[in-house]
Each structure stands twice: as C-alpha cells, then as structure tokens.
C-alpha positions in Angstrom: 0.0 -41.2 -22.2 0.6 -38.2 -23.8 -3.0 -37.3 -23.2 -2.1 -37.5 -19.5 1.0 -35.5 -19.4 -0.7 -32.9 -21.7 -3.6 -32.9 -18.9 -0.9 -32.6 -16.2 1.2 -30.3 -18.2 -1.7 -27.9 -18.3 -3.3 -28.2 -14.5 0.2 -27.9 -13.5 0.4 -24.3 -15.6 -2.8 -23.2 -14.6 -1.9 -23.6 -10.9 1.0 -21.7 -11.6 -1.0 -19.1 -13.0 -3.4 -19.1 -9.9 -0.4 -18.7 -7.8 1.3 -16.0 -9.4 -2.3 -14.2 -9.5 -2.5 -14.5 -5.8 0.7 -13.6 -4.5 0.4 -10.4 -6.7 -3.0 -9.9 -4.6 -1.3 -10.8 -1.5 1.8 -8.1 -2.6 -0.9 -5.4 -3.1 -2.5 -5.9 -0.4 0.2 -5.6 2.2 1.3 -2.7 0.2 -2.2 -0.9 0.7 -2.0 -1.8 4.6 1.8 -0.6 4.6 0.3 2.9 3.0 -2.6 3.1 5.1 -0.5 2.7 8.2 1.9 5.7 6.9 -1.3 7.6 6.5 -2.4 6.9 10.0 0.7 7.2 11.2 1.3 11.3 9.5 -2.3 11.9 10.7 -1.8 10.7 14.4 1.6 12.8 14.5 -0.2 15.9 13.2 -3.6 15.6 15.4 -1.4 15.2 18.6 0.3 18.9 18.5 -1.2 21.9 19.3 -3.1 24.4 17.0 0.4 26.7 18.0 2.5 24.0 17.0 0.9 23.1 13.7 0.8 27.2 13.6 4.7 27.1 14.0 5.0 24.3 11.5 2.8 26.0 8.6 0.1 23.6 8.6 -3.8 24.5 9.9 -5.5 21.9 11.6 -8.1 21.6 8.8 -4.9 20.7 6.5 -3.8 17.6 8.3 -5.5 14.9 6.2 -4.3 16.6 3.0 -1.0 16.7 4.4 -1.0 12.9 5.4 -2.0 12.5 1.9 0.7 14.4 0.9 3.2 12.5 2.3 2.3 9.4 1.1 2.5 10.2 -2.5 6.2 11.6 -1.8 7.3 8.1 -0.3 5.6 6.3 -3.7 7.2 8.4 -5.6 11.1 7.3 -3.4 9.9 3.9 -3.8 10.4 3.5 -7.7 
C-alpha cells in the first residue's frame, strides 16, 4: 500500500510540475503575442503618417522600426 501511495504522490508531483511549466509557457507566448501586437500597432500608426507629419514629430521614415522597438522597451520597463 505504501508503494502505491508513493507512486501516486510522485506521479501527482510530476504532473503538477508539467502543469506549472505549461502554464509558464502559455503566459510567455501570450506576452510575446502582446508585445508583437504593440509593435505592429506602433509601426502601423507611424507608417500611415506622411513624411511631413513624421518630420513634424522628429521621426524620419527609416526610423519607424527603431522607434516602434524603443516603445516596446519603454512599455516593458513600466510593467515591472
């Protein structure tokens, strides 16, 4: 009987570990998707502006990708 309890406990512990790992991976994938969506949103908002409008806010068209990436870095800093 003790052996059955031991196996059950070990199996339960292993399953709990797998569940925890799976939840962690799901959360990480959700974070990656959210960051990618934020990058795409920023990129799209800037990309639809005319060269004149971009110039007015101090951004060159070739800087749009960099600016979108920097915005993600700022957001990540605020999340902590």
